[in-house]
PDB file of the backbone (N, CA, C, O) and the ligand in Angstrom, with CONECT records:
HET     ZN  A 101       1
ATOM      1  N   MET A   1      77.724 101.524  91.355  1.00  0.00           N
ATOM      2  CA  MET A   1      78.102 101.495  90.011  1.00  0.00           C
ATOM      3  C   MET A   1      79.618 101.646  89.574  1.00  0.00           C
ATOM      4  O   MET A   1      80.147 102.749  89.718  1.00  0.00           O
ATOM      5  N   TYR A   2      80.305 100.641  89.074  1.00  0.00           N
ATOM      6  CA  TYR A   2      81.570 100.913  88.680  1.00  0.00           C
ATOM      7  C   TYR A   2      81.734 101.241  87.219  1.00  0.00           C
ATOM      8  O   TYR A   2      81.224 100.578  86.315  1.00  0.00           O
ATOM      9  N   ASP A   3      82.579 102.452  87.031  1.00  0.00           N
ATOM     10  CA  ASP A   3      83.101 102.829  85.633  1.00  0.00           C
ATOM     11  C   ASP A   3      84.213 103.620  85.759  1.00  0.00           C
ATOM     12  O   ASP A   3      84.062 104.816  86.011  1.00  0.00           O
ATOM     13  N   VAL A   4      85.469 103.075  85.605  1.00  0.00           N
ATOM     14  CA  VAL A   4      86.773 103.588  85.685  1.00  0.00           C
ATOM     15  C   VAL A   4      86.643 105.065  85.342  1.00  0.00           C
ATOM     16  O   VAL A   4      86.561 106.014  86.122  1.00  0.00           O
ATOM     17  N   GLN A   5      86.640 105.060  84.126  1.00  0.00           N
ATOM     18  CA  GLN A   5      86.538 106.542  83.369  1.00  0.00           C
ATOM     19  C   GLN A   5      85.772 107.662  84.004  1.00  0.00           C
ATOM     20  O   GLN A   5      86.220 108.783  84.247  1.00  0.00           O
ATOM     21  N   GLU A   6      84.442 107.180  84.267  1.00  0.00           N
ATOM     22  CA  GLU A   6      83.619 108.136  85.044  1.00  0.00           C
ATOM     23  C   GLU A   6      84.014 108.436  86.267  1.00  0.00           C
ATOM     24  O   GLU A   6      83.810 109.578  86.680  1.00  0.00           O
ATOM     25  N   SER A   7      84.570 107.601  86.977  1.00  0.00           N
ATOM     26  CA  SER A   7      85.004 107.703  88.275  1.00  0.00           C
ATOM     27  C   SER A   7      86.282 108.663  88.344  1.00  0.00           C
ATOM     28  O   SER A   7      86.448 109.431  89.292  1.00  0.00           O
ATOM     29  N   ILE A   8      87.189 108.561  87.253  1.00  0.00           N
ATOM     30  CA  ILE A   8      88.306 109.376  87.267  1.00  0.00           C
ATOM     31  C   ILE A   8      87.593 110.834  87.072  1.00  0.00           C
ATOM     32  O   ILE A   8      87.752 111.705  87.927  1.00  0.00           O
ATOM     33  N   ASN A   9      86.928 111.021  86.096  1.00  0.00           N
ATOM     34  CA  ASN A   9      86.264 112.375  85.837  1.00  0.00           C
ATOM     35  C   ASN A   9      85.579 112.915  87.100  1.00  0.00           C
ATOM     36  O   ASN A   9      85.666 114.104  87.407  1.00  0.00           O
ATOM     37  N   ALA A  10      85.033 112.199  87.678  1.00  0.00           N
ATOM     38  CA  ALA A  10      84.259 112.510  88.925  1.00  0.00           C
ATOM     39  C   ALA A  10      85.133 112.913  90.105  1.00  0.00           C
ATOM     40  O   ALA A  10      84.853 113.861  90.838  1.00  0.00           O
ATOM     41  N   GLN A  11      86.189 112.151  90.246  1.00  0.00           N
ATOM     42  CA  GLN A  11      87.124 112.513  91.014  1.00  0.00           C
ATOM     43  C   GLN A  11      87.903 113.854  90.990  1.00  0.00           C
ATOM     44  O   GLN A  11      88.156 114.647  91.896  1.00  0.00           O
ATOM     45  N   LYS A  12      88.192 113.856  89.711  1.00  0.00           N
ATOM     46  CA  LYS A  12      88.811 115.219  89.231  1.00  0.00           C
ATOM     47  C   LYS A  12      87.975 116.496  89.469  1.00  0.00           C
ATOM     48  O   LYS A  12      88.477 117.589  89.733  1.00  0.00           O
ATOM     49  N   LYS A  13      86.617 116.247  89.346  1.00  0.00           N
ATOM     50  CA  LYS A  13      85.825 117.332  89.528  1.00  0.00           C
ATOM     51  C   LYS A  13      85.587 117.514  90.850  1.00  0.00           C
ATOM     52  O   LYS A  13      85.503 118.683  91.227  1.00  0.00           O
ATOM     53  N   TYR A  14      85.447 116.580  91.708  1.00  0.00           N
ATOM     54  CA  TYR A  14      85.360 116.763  93.114  1.00  0.00           C
ATOM     55  C   TYR A  14      86.425 117.601  93.662  1.00  0.00           C
ATOM     56  O   TYR A  14      86.146 118.510  94.443  1.00  0.00           O
ATOM     57  N   CYS A  15      87.659 117.348  93.294  1.00  0.00           N
ATOM     58  CA  CYS A  15      88.966 118.004  93.757  1.00  0.00           C
ATOM     59  C   CYS A  15      88.705 119.573  93.189  1.00  0.00           C
ATOM     60  O   CYS A  15      88.665 120.519  93.975  1.00  0.00           O
ATOM     61  N   GLU A  16      88.579 119.696  92.116  1.00  0.00           N
ATOM     62  CA  GLU A  16      88.479 121.048  91.413  1.00  0.00           C
ATOM     63  C   GLU A  16      87.298 122.013  92.470  1.00  0.00           C
ATOM     64  O   GLU A  16      87.498 123.083  93.045  1.00  0.00           O
ATOM     65  N   GLU A  17      86.293 121.316  92.441  1.00  0.00           N
ATOM     66  CA  GLU A  17      85.223 121.932  93.265  1.00  0.00           C
ATOM     67  C   GLU A  17      85.541 122.221  94.786  1.00  0.00           C
ATOM     68  O   GLU A  17      85.158 123.221  95.393  1.00  0.00           O
ATOM     69  N   HIS A  18      86.227 121.289  95.260  1.00  0.00           N
ATOM     70  CA  HIS A  18      86.556 121.510  96.809  1.00  0.00           C
ATOM     71  C   HIS A  18      88.133 121.983  96.947  1.00  0.00           C
ATOM     72  O   HIS A  18      88.741 121.921  98.016  1.00  0.00           O
ATOM     73  N   GLN A  19      88.635 122.402  95.870  1.00  0.00           N
ATOM     74  CA  GLN A  19      90.100 122.773  95.810  1.00  0.00           C
ATOM     75  C   GLN A  19      90.854 121.860  96.638  1.00  0.00           C
ATOM     76  O   GLN A  19      91.682 122.305  97.432  1.00  0.00           O
ATOM     77  N   ALA A  20      90.636 120.600  96.520  1.00  0.00           N
ATOM     78  CA  ALA A  20      91.390 119.597  97.131  1.00  0.00           C
ATOM     79  C   ALA A  20      92.494 119.005  96.125  1.00  0.00           C
ATOM     80  O   ALA A  20      92.390 118.922  94.901  1.00  0.00           O
ATOM     81  N   PRO A  21      93.497 118.641  96.873  1.00  0.00           N
ATOM     82  CA  PRO A  21      94.592 118.057  96.157  1.00  0.00           C
ATOM     83  C   PRO A  21      94.241 116.484  95.506  1.00  0.00           C
ATOM     84  O   PRO A  21      93.765 115.619  96.240  1.00  0.00           O
ATOM     85  N   HIS A  22      94.487 116.260  94.274  1.00  0.00           N
ATOM     86  CA  HIS A  22      94.026 115.114  93.681  1.00  0.00           C
ATOM     87  C   HIS A  22      95.162 113.962  93.969  1.00  0.00           C
ATOM     88  O   HIS A  22      96.256 113.928  93.406  1.00  0.00           O
ATOM     89  N   PHE A  23      94.758 113.151  94.822  1.00  0.00           N
ATOM     90  CA  PHE A  23      95.654 111.963  95.364  1.00  0.00           C
ATOM     91  C   PHE A  23      95.661 110.753  94.489  1.00  0.00           C
ATOM     92  O   PHE A  23      96.695 110.154  94.194  1.00  0.00           O
ATOM     93  N   ALA A  24      94.403 110.402  94.064  1.00  0.00           N
ATOM     94  CA  ALA A  24      94.315 109.284  93.093  1.00  0.00           C
ATOM     95  C   ALA A  24      95.172 109.173  91.980  1.00  0.00           C
ATOM     96  O   ALA A  24      95.565 110.175  91.384  1.00  0.00           O
ATOM     97  N   PRO A  25      95.507 107.971  91.639  1.00  0.00           N
ATOM     98  CA  PRO A  25      96.376 107.788  90.504  1.00  0.00           C
ATOM     99  C   PRO A  25      95.470 108.242  89.218  1.00  0.00           C
ATOM    100  O   PRO A  25      94.241 108.169  89.192  1.00  0.00           O
ATOM    101  N   ASN A  26      96.210 108.673  88.272  1.00  0.00           N
ATOM    102  CA  ASN A  26      95.373 109.395  87.003  1.00  0.00           C
ATOM    103  C   ASN A  26      94.722 108.507  86.253  1.00  0.00           C
ATOM    104  O   ASN A  26      93.695 108.809  85.647  1.00  0.00           O
ATOM    105  N   ASN A  27      95.273 107.287  86.220  1.00  0.00           N
ATOM    106  CA  ASN A  27      94.305 106.158  85.451  1.00  0.00           C
ATOM    107  C   ASN A  27      93.570 105.240  86.498  1.00  0.00           C
ATOM    108  O   ASN A  27      92.931 104.284  86.059  1.00  0.00           O
ATOM    109  N   GLY A  28      93.615 105.445  87.718  1.00  0.00           N
ATOM    110  CA  GLY A  28      93.050 104.751  88.692  1.00  0.00           C
ATOM    111  C   GLY A  28      93.667 103.456  89.057  1.00  0.00           C
ATOM    112  O   GLY A  28      93.094 102.719  89.859  1.00  0.00           O
ATOM    113  N   ARG A  29      94.810 103.128  88.516  1.00  0.00           N
ATOM    114  CA  ARG A  29      95.632 101.871  88.910  1.00  0.00           C
ATOM    115  C   ARG A  29      96.405 102.220  89.991  1.00  0.00           C
ATOM    116  O   ARG A  29      97.090 103.240  89.918  1.00  0.00           O
ATOM    117  N   CYS A  30      96.410 101.463  91.096  1.00  0.00           N
ATOM    118  CA  CYS A  30      97.308 101.729  92.042  1.00  0.00           C
ATOM    119  C   CYS A  30      98.737 101.177  91.871  1.00  0.00           C
ATOM    120  O   CYS A  30      98.952 100.014  91.528  1.00  0.00           O
ATOM    121  N   TRP A  31      99.587 101.975  92.099  1.00  0.00           N
ATOM    122  CA  TRP A  31     100.822 101.646  91.795  1.00  0.00           C
ATOM    123  C   TRP A  31     101.506 100.785  92.932  1.00  0.00           C
ATOM    124  O   TRP A  31     102.690 100.464  92.832  1.00  0.00           O
ATOM    125  N   SER A  32     100.681 100.399  94.082  1.00  0.00           N
ATOM    126  CA  SER A  32     101.232  99.605  94.879  1.00  0.00           C
ATOM    127  C   SER A  32     100.915  97.885  94.568  1.00  0.00           C
ATOM    128  O   SER A  32     101.639  96.890  94.544  1.00  0.00           O
ATOM    129  N   CYS A  33      99.690  98.083  94.387  1.00  0.00           N
ATOM    130  CA  CYS A  33      99.003  96.492  94.157  1.00  0.00           C
ATOM    131  C   CYS A  33      98.610  96.189  92.789  1.00  0.00           C
ATOM    132  O   CYS A  33      98.229  95.059  92.484  1.00  0.00           O
ATOM    133  N   ASN A  34      98.693  97.283  91.828  1.00  0.00           N
ATOM    134  CA  ASN A  34      98.321  97.131  90.356  1.00  0.00           C
ATOM    135  C   ASN A  34      96.948  96.813  90.173  1.00  0.00           C
ATOM    136  O   ASN A  34      96.590  96.334  89.096  1.00  0.00           O
ATOM    137  N   GLN A  35      96.068  97.035  91.162  1.00  0.00           N
ATOM    138  CA  GLN A  35      94.665  96.901  90.843  1.00  0.00           C
ATOM    139  C   GLN A  35      94.212  98.239  90.707  1.00  0.00           C
ATOM    140  O   GLN A  35      94.820  99.177  91.222  1.00  0.00           O
ATOM    141  N   ASN A  36      93.023  98.395  89.941  1.00  0.00           N
ATOM    142  CA  ASN A  36      92.264  99.629  89.578  1.00  0.00           C
ATOM    143  C   ASN A  36      91.321  99.888  90.849  1.00  0.00           C
ATOM    144  O   ASN A  36      90.537  99.029  91.251  1.00  0.00           O
ATOM    145  N   ILE A  37      91.470 101.195  91.469  1.00  0.00           N
ATOM    146  CA  ILE A  37      90.925 101.457  92.736  1.00  0.00           C
ATOM    147  C   ILE A  37      89.298 101.676  92.403  1.00  0.00           C
ATOM    148  O   ILE A  37      88.475 101.676  93.319  1.00  0.00           O
ATOM    149  N   TYR A  38      88.938 101.852  91.085  1.00  0.00           N
ATOM    150  CA  TYR A  38      87.696 102.232  90.740  1.00  0.00           C
ATOM    151  C   TYR A  38      86.868 100.856  90.244  1.00  0.00           C
ATOM    152  O   TYR A  38      85.740 100.866  89.751  1.00  0.00           O
ATOM    153  N   GLU A  39      87.637  99.758  90.474  1.00  0.00           N
ATOM    154  CA  GLU A  39      86.811  98.680  90.275  1.00  0.00           C
ATOM    155  C   GLU A  39      87.111  97.530  91.522  1.00  0.00           C
ATOM    156  O   GLU A  39      88.095  97.585  92.259  1.00  0.00           O
ATOM    157  N   PRO A  40      86.154  96.591  91.583  1.00  0.00           N
ATOM    158  CA  PRO A  40      86.213  95.571  92.781  1.00  0.00           C
ATOM    159  C   PRO A  40      87.526  94.826  92.525  1.00  0.00           C
ATOM    160  O   PRO A  40      87.961  94.687  91.382  1.00  0.00           O
ATOM    161  N   GLY A  41      88.138  94.359  93.589  1.00  0.00           N
ATOM    162  CA  GLY A  41      89.495  93.635  93.467  1.00  0.00           C
ATOM    163  C   GLY A  41      89.698  92.827  94.457  1.00  0.00           C
ATOM    164  O   GLY A  41      88.689  92.322  94.949  1.00  0.00           O
ATOM    165  N   ARG A  42      90.875  92.508  94.969  1.00  0.00           N
ATOM    166  CA  ARG A  42      91.049  91.481  96.010  1.00  0.00           C
ATOM    167  C   ARG A  42      92.055  92.215  97.089  1.00  0.00           C
ATOM    168  O   ARG A  42      93.057  92.838  96.739  1.00  0.00           O
ATOM    169  N   TYR A  43      91.678  92.063  98.315  1.00  0.00           N
ATOM    170  CA  TYR A  43      92.498  92.662  99.557  1.00  0.00           C
ATOM    171  C   TYR A  43      93.989  92.141  99.388  1.00  0.00           C
ATOM    172  O   TYR A  43      94.281  90.964  99.176  1.00  0.00           O
ATOM    173  N   VAL A  44      94.780  93.064  99.498  1.00  0.00           N
ATOM    174  CA  VAL A  44      96.243  92.880  99.475  1.00  0.00           C
ATOM    175  C   VAL A  44      96.831  93.407 100.825  1.00  0.00           C
ATOM    176  O   VAL A  44      96.520  94.503 101.292  1.00  0.00           O
ATOM    177  N   TRP A  45      97.725  92.518 101.425  1.00  0.00           N
ATOM    178  CA  TRP A  45      98.138  92.916 102.665  1.00  0.00           C
ATOM    179  C   TRP A  45      99.598  92.579 102.696  1.00  0.00           C
ATOM    180  O   TRP A  45      99.937  91.415 102.483  1.00  0.00           O
ATOM    181  N   LYS A  46     100.472  93.489 102.939  1.00  0.00           N
ATOM    182  CA  LYS A  46     101.932  93.188 102.877  1.00  0.00           C
ATOM    183  C   LYS A  46     102.343  92.522 101.562  1.00  0.00           C
ATOM    184  O   LYS A  46     103.224  91.662 101.568  1.00  0.00           O
ATOM    185  N   GLY A  47     101.688  92.923 100.359  1.00  0.00           N
ATOM    186  CA  GLY A  47     102.196  92.409  99.222  1.00  0.00           C
ATOM    187  C   GLY A  47     101.374  91.129  98.607  1.00  0.00           C
ATOM    188  O   GLY A  47     101.410  90.746  97.438  1.00  0.00           O
ATOM    189  N   LYS A  48     100.752  90.661  99.509  1.00  0.00           N
ATOM    190  CA  LYS A  48      99.950  89.457  99.188  1.00  0.00           C
ATOM    191  C   LYS A  48      98.431  89.495  99.271  1.00  0.00           C
ATOM    192  O   LYS A  48      97.827  90.083 100.169  1.00  0.00           O
ATOM    193  N   SER A  49      97.841  88.812  98.249  1.00  0.00           N
ATOM    194  CA  SER A  49      96.336  88.729  98.267  1.00  0.00           C
ATOM    195  C   SER A  49      95.964  87.608  99.217  1.00  0.00           C
ATOM    196  O   SER A  49      96.498  86.499  99.242  1.00  0.00           O
ATOM    197  N   ASP A  50      94.852  88.091 100.097  1.00  0.00           N
ATOM    198  CA  ASP A  50      94.505  86.918 100.899  1.00  0.00           C
ATOM    199  C   ASP A  50      93.061  86.354 100.437  1.00  0.00           C
ATOM    200  O   ASP A  50      92.246  85.768 101.149  1.00  0.00           O
ATOM    201  N   GLY A  51      92.949  86.681  99.053  1.00  0.00           N
ATOM    202  CA  GLY A  51      91.842  86.021  98.436  1.00  0.00           C
ATOM    203  C   GLY A  51      90.430  86.556  98.609  1.00  0.00           C
ATOM    204  O   GLY A  51      89.536  86.201  97.841  1.00  0.00           O
ATOM    205  N   ARG A  52      90.223  87.395  99.596  1.00  0.00           N
ATOM    206  CA  ARG A  52      89.019  87.986  99.965  1.00  0.00           C
ATOM    207  C   ARG A  52      88.722  89.147  98.915  1.00  0.00           C
ATOM    208  O   ARG A  52      89.668  89.810  98.493  1.00  0.00           O
ATOM    209  N   GLU A  53      87.474  89.391  98.504  1.00  0.00           N
ATOM    210  CA  GLU A  53      87.084  90.409  97.631  1.00  0.00           C
ATOM    211  C   GLU A  53      87.054  91.620  98.308  1.00  0.00           C
ATOM    212  O   GLU A  53      86.687  91.628  99.483  1.00  0.00           O
ATOM    213  N   SER A  54      87.433  92.794  97.667  1.00  0.00           N
ATOM    214  CA  SER A  54      87.468  94.075  98.204  1.00  0.00           C
ATOM    215  C   SER A  54      86.686  95.110  97.213  1.00  0.00           C
ATOM    216  O   SER A  54      86.755  95.013  95.988  1.00  0.00           O
ATOM    217  N   LEU A  55      86.067  95.937  97.773  1.00  0.00           N
ATOM    218  CA  LEU A  55      85.217  96.878  96.979  1.00  0.00           C
ATOM    219  C   LEU A  55      85.925  97.914  96.419  1.00  0.00           C
ATOM    220  O   LEU A  55      86.765  98.495  97.106  1.00  0.00           O
ATOM    221  N   GLY A  56      85.694  98.281  95.129  1.00  0.00           N
ATOM    222  CA  GLY A  56      86.313  99.337  94.601  1.00  0.00           C
ATOM    223  C   GLY A  56      85.667 100.684  95.019  1.00  0.00           C
ATOM    224  O   GLY A  56      84.754 100.675  95.845  1.00  0.00           O
ATOM    225  N   ILE A  57      86.099 101.802  94.492  1.00  0.00           N
ATOM    226  CA  ILE A  57      85.437 102.942  94.609  1.00  0.00           C
ATOM    227  C   ILE A  57      84.425 103.340  93.424  1.00  0.00           C
ATOM    228  O   ILE A  57      84.763 103.551  92.259  1.00  0.00           O
ATOM    229  N   THR A  58      83.206 103.398  93.906  1.00  0.00           N
ATOM    230  CA  THR A  58      82.052 103.564  92.792  1.00  0.00           C
ATOM    231  C   THR A  58      82.239 104.892  92.251  1.00  0.00           C
ATOM    232  O   THR A  58      83.071 105.663  92.729  1.00  0.00           O
ATOM    233  N   VAL A  59      81.486 105.192  91.258  1.00  0.00           N
ATOM    234  CA  VAL A  59      81.332 106.486  90.639  1.00  0.00           C
ATOM    235  C   VAL A  59      80.540 107.474  91.637  1.00  0.00           C
ATOM    236  O   VAL A  59      80.785 108.679  91.590  1.00  0.00           O
ATOM    237  N   GLU A  60      79.682 107.010  92.452  1.00  0.00           N
ATOM    238  CA  GLU A  60      79.134 107.647  93.223  1.00  0.00           C
ATOM    239  C   GLU A  60      80.127 108.210  94.611  1.00  0.00           C
ATOM    240  O   GLU A  60      80.145 109.352  95.069  1.00  0.00           O
ATOM    241  N   LYS A  61      80.685 107.361  94.945  1.00  0.00           N
ATOM    242  CA  LYS A  61      81.855 107.722  96.000  1.00  0.00           C
ATOM    243  C   LYS A  61      82.685 108.622  95.559  1.00  0.00           C
ATOM    244  O   LYS A  61      82.894 109.653  96.197  1.00  0.00           O
ATOM    245  N   ALA A  62      83.396 108.297  94.159  1.00  0.00           N
ATOM    246  CA  ALA A  62      84.282 109.245  93.519  1.00  0.00           C
ATOM    247  C   ALA A  62      83.814 110.603  93.465  1.00  0.00           C
ATOM    248  O   ALA A  62      84.635 111.504  93.635  1.00  0.00           O
ATOM    249  N   ALA A  63      82.586 110.876  93.247  1.00  0.00           N
ATOM    250  CA  ALA A  63      81.920 112.106  93.157  1.00  0.00           C
ATOM    251  C   ALA A  63      81.670 112.702  94.283  1.00  0.00           C
ATOM    252  O   ALA A  63      81.315 113.880  94.238  1.00  0.00           O
ATOM    253  N   SER A  64      81.789 112.065  95.490  1.00  0.00           N
ATOM    254  CA  SER A  64      81.307 112.746  96.690  1.00  0.00           C
ATOM    255  C   SER A  64      82.474 112.655  97.818  1.00  0.00           C
ATOM    256  O   SER A  64      82.273 113.226  98.890  1.00  0.00           O
ATOM    257  N   GLU A  65      83.696 111.948  97.602  1.00  0.00           N
ATOM    258  CA  GLU A  65      84.341 111.822  98.637  1.00  0.00           C
ATOM    259  C   GLU A  65      85.991 112.084  98.127  1.00  0.00           C
ATOM    260  O   GLU A  65      86.275 111.613  97.026  1.00  0.00           O
ATOM    261  N   LEU A  66      86.771 112.607  98.671  1.00  0.00           N
ATOM    262  CA  LEU A  66      88.297 112.793  98.273  1.00  0.00           C
ATOM    263  C   LEU A  66      88.791 111.321  98.467  1.00  0.00           C
ATOM    264  O   LEU A  66      88.560 110.650  99.473  1.00  0.00           O
ATOM    265  N   VAL A  67      89.496 110.911  97.385  1.00  0.00           N
ATOM    266  CA  VAL A  67      90.229 109.663  97.443  1.00  0.00           C
ATOM    267  C   VAL A  67      91.490 109.689  97.798  1.00  0.00           C
ATOM    268  O   VAL A  67      92.272 110.307  97.075  1.00  0.00           O
ATOM    269  N   THR A  68      91.955 109.051  98.945  1.00  0.00           N
ATOM    270  CA  THR A  68      93.225 109.304  99.723  1.00  0.00           C
ATOM    271  C   THR A  68      94.029 108.104  99.580  1.00  0.00           C
ATOM    272  O   THR A  68      95.249 108.158  99.735  1.00  0.00           O
ATOM    273  N   GLY A  69      93.341 106.873  99.254  1.00  0.00           N
ATOM    274  CA  GLY A  69      94.194 105.771  99.442  1.00  0.00           C
ATOM    275  C   GLY A  69      93.558 104.769  98.563  1.00  0.00           C
ATOM    276  O   GLY A  69      92.603 105.125  97.873  1.00  0.00           O
ATOM    277  N   CYS A  70      94.058 103.362  98.509  1.00  0.00           N
ATOM    278  CA  CYS A  70      93.708 102.440  97.661  1.00  0.00           C
ATOM    279  C   CYS A  70      92.810 101.635  98.641  1.00  0.00           C
ATOM    280  O   CYS A  70      93.082 101.455  99.828  1.00  0.00           O
ATOM    281  N   PRO A  71      91.552 101.107  97.908  1.00  0.00           N
ATOM    282  CA  PRO A  71      90.599 100.451  98.734  1.00  0.00           C
ATOM    283  C   PRO A  71      91.188  98.885  98.791  1.00  0.00           C
ATOM    284  O   PRO A  71      90.746  98.132  99.659  1.00  0.00           O
ATOM    285  N   HIS A  72      91.953  98.530  98.073  1.00  0.00           N
ATOM    286  CA  HIS A  72      92.310  97.066  97.979  1.00  0.00           C
ATOM    287  C   HIS A  72      93.490  96.669  99.043  1.00  0.00           C
ATOM    288  O   HIS A  72      93.409  95.815  99.926  1.00  0.00           O
ATOM    289  N   CYS A  73      94.660  97.547  98.717  1.00  0.00           N
ATOM    290  CA  CYS A  73      95.799  97.500  99.653  1.00  0.00           C
ATOM    291  C   CYS A  73      95.920  98.438 100.732  1.00  0.00           C
ATOM    292  O   CYS A  73      96.780  98.166 101.570  1.00  0.00           O
ATOM    293  N   ASN A  74      95.250  99.480 100.895  1.00  0.00           N
ATOM    294  CA  ASN A  74      95.054 100.452 101.909  1.00  0.00           C
ATOM    295  C   ASN A  74      96.353 101.325 101.802  1.00  0.00           C
ATOM    296  O   ASN A  74      96.838 101.931 102.758  1.00  0.00           O
ATOM    297  N   ARG A  75      96.809 101.320 100.656  1.00  0.00           N
ATOM    298  CA  ARG A  75      98.057 102.066 100.545  1.00  0.00           C
ATOM    299  C   ARG A  75      97.562 103.543 100.558  1.00  0.00           C
ATOM    300  O   ARG A  75      96.554 103.881  99.938  1.00  0.00           O
ATOM    301  N   THR A  76      98.281 104.365 101.258  1.00  0.00           N
ATOM    302  CA  THR A  76      97.722 105.845 101.153  1.00  0.00           C
ATOM    303  C   THR A  76      98.569 106.547  99.993  1.00  0.00           C
ATOM    304  O   THR A  76      99.723 106.273  99.664  1.00  0.00           O
ATOM    305  N   TYR A  77      97.788 107.445  99.492  1.00  0.00           N
ATOM    306  CA  TYR A  77      98.410 108.267  98.421  1.00  0.00           C
ATOM    307  C   TYR A  77      98.931 109.500  98.785  1.00  0.00           C
ATOM    308  O   TYR A  77      99.615 110.158  98.000  1.00  0.00           O
ATOM    309  N   CYS A  78      98.600 109.962 100.191  1.00  0.00           N
ATOM    310  CA  CYS A  78      99.021 111.164 100.597  1.00  0.00           C
ATOM    311  C   CYS A  78     100.324 111.631 100.933  1.00  0.00           C
ATOM    312  O   CYS A  78     100.726 112.782 101.100  1.00  0.00           O
ATOM    313  N   ASP A  79     100.982 110.405 101.012  1.00  0.00           N
ATOM    314  CA  ASP A  79     102.339 110.857 101.447  1.00  0.00           C
ATOM    315  C   ASP A  79     103.532 110.683 100.615  1.00  0.00           C
ATOM    316  O   ASP A  79     104.628 111.072 101.019  1.00  0.00           O
TER     317      ASP A  79
HETATM  318 ZN    ZN A 101      96.278  99.191  96.230  1.00  0.00          ZN2+
END
């Protein structure tokens, strides 16, 4: 299930509960590829979309895993 706002909240909660740093962009929008990590998008490699669909981060995933990078362009937010 995709829901941007729900996912943002779920990830915030996950980080608080696990005392983990919140790496994900606050609005879910990747500053590298301009797609929302909490929605399905297109794979981007070296600044170019190759047209394949990529999965976004679902509410379930945002609630159970630490988000450290973009599912579309694989940009890491940790560094
Ligand atoms: Zn990205």
